[in-house]
N, C-alpha and C positions, 0 to 999 in steps of 0.2 A: 504492499499500500503506500510506502514511502516514496517509490518512484512516481505514485500519481499525483503525490503533493509536489515534489520536485517538478515534473512536468507543467502542472498546473501552475505553479510559481512561474514557471519559465512563461507561459503563455500569458499570464498578467503582466511581468516585467516589459516582455517584447512589444506588448500592446500599448503600453504606455509609453515606452521607448520610441516605438515608430509614431505616436500620435504628436510627440515632442520633436522628433527628426522632421517630421512634414513641417512645422512652423518654420525650424531652422532652415530647410532647404527651399522652403518657399519665400524665405526673406533673403535670399541671394548667397547663403552659405553653399559651397560646391559640394557635390556628394563626397569626390576623393578627401577633400581636405578635412570632411567631416570624419570620416572614416580613420584618416591619420590620426587625429586628436582621440579619437575613440579608441583606439588601439594602443596609442603611447600612454594615453591614462590609465587603459587597463591592463598595462604589461606590470607593473609592480603589484597590482591587486591578485592577479592570478601567479605570479613568482610566489607572493608571500602564501597563497592558498596552497600551493604545491609543495612548500617548505613546511608550513605549517600540518598538513596532514601525512609528510613524510614520503611522499612520492617523487619528490626533485630530483634528487642522486638517481634513483633507480631509472626513473622514465630518460634522463639524460644519458645513460649507460645503454640504452637500447641503439641509439643511432649510428654505432661504428657497423652496423648491419647495414648495407647498402640496400636491400630490398625495402627495410622499413624506413630507411632515409627518403626513399623514391617514394613512398607511399604518403610519408608526412609531406614532402614537397607538392605532390597532386593535390592533397587535401587542402594545403593552404592555399594553393593557386585555384581551385575552384570554389573555394568560401571566400574568396579575396574578390574573384569574377562575381559570383552572385550577388555579395554585397554591392559591389560597384554597379550592378544592374538595377537591383532594387533601388537604390538612391535614384537613379536616372528615371526609373518608373514613377517613383514618389513626385519628383520635380516634374515630370510630363502629366501627372493626374493629380493623385492622391493617397495618402497611404491607408485610406480603407480599401478603395479600390484595388491598389497594386498589391496588397498583401492578401486578399481575397483571392487574387490569382496565386500568387508565392504559395499560399497554402496547399496548393496541389504536390509540394514536393515529395509526400510520402509515398504517391504512385510513381515517382522517377527515383526514388530510394529502393523501392522495391525491384525495380527495372535493374538499377545499377549494382546492387546486391547480387542479382542473378549473373547479370553481366560479367561484373568483375571475378565474382567468388563462387558463382553456381550454387547459391544459396538460396532458398526460398523459405521466408519466415511468416507465412501467411495462411489462414485457413479461410473458410467459405464466410465469416463474419468479417474478417479484415479486408476480404476482397470488395465486398458489397459496401463497405464503408469507402474504399477507395473509388469504387463508380459513384457512390454519392458524392464525394468531393470532385470528381471530374463533371458530373453533372451539375453540380451547383458553381463551378467556374464558367460552365458553357452558358448557365443560364444568365450570368451577370455580364457576359459578352455580349450574349445576344441581346437581353432588354436594357443596352444603353449602357453599359460599364466601359465603352469605350471611348 
């Protein structure tokens, strides 16, 4: 049950963060500068959290493994590009519409988990939820969300 509380807390924090981000971006702050500031201010917080929970040293020791380093590099690049794209979407429209389309990412998570690792972590209820997500995004696009 703790995972659900953490996931819900994430949704609440990201919802508030995106609402505030829209205000900043529509006031003229560039998405790339916003992300630079976000990550620069986040770095000490995340380093302290990793030090506090005792995972910092063990995590850093993983990266002489070139395969893991390549996975890390790809992960960072995908997240960075995704963040730049969502900032641009918010600039061009608004946070509500952009995030309602962005929220289709679980469908792509399932697809890429299969393509990269040949793993499928879904059952029929998860598949149905994914279809509902796609249906909701299609409805938003169809009924004036563009």
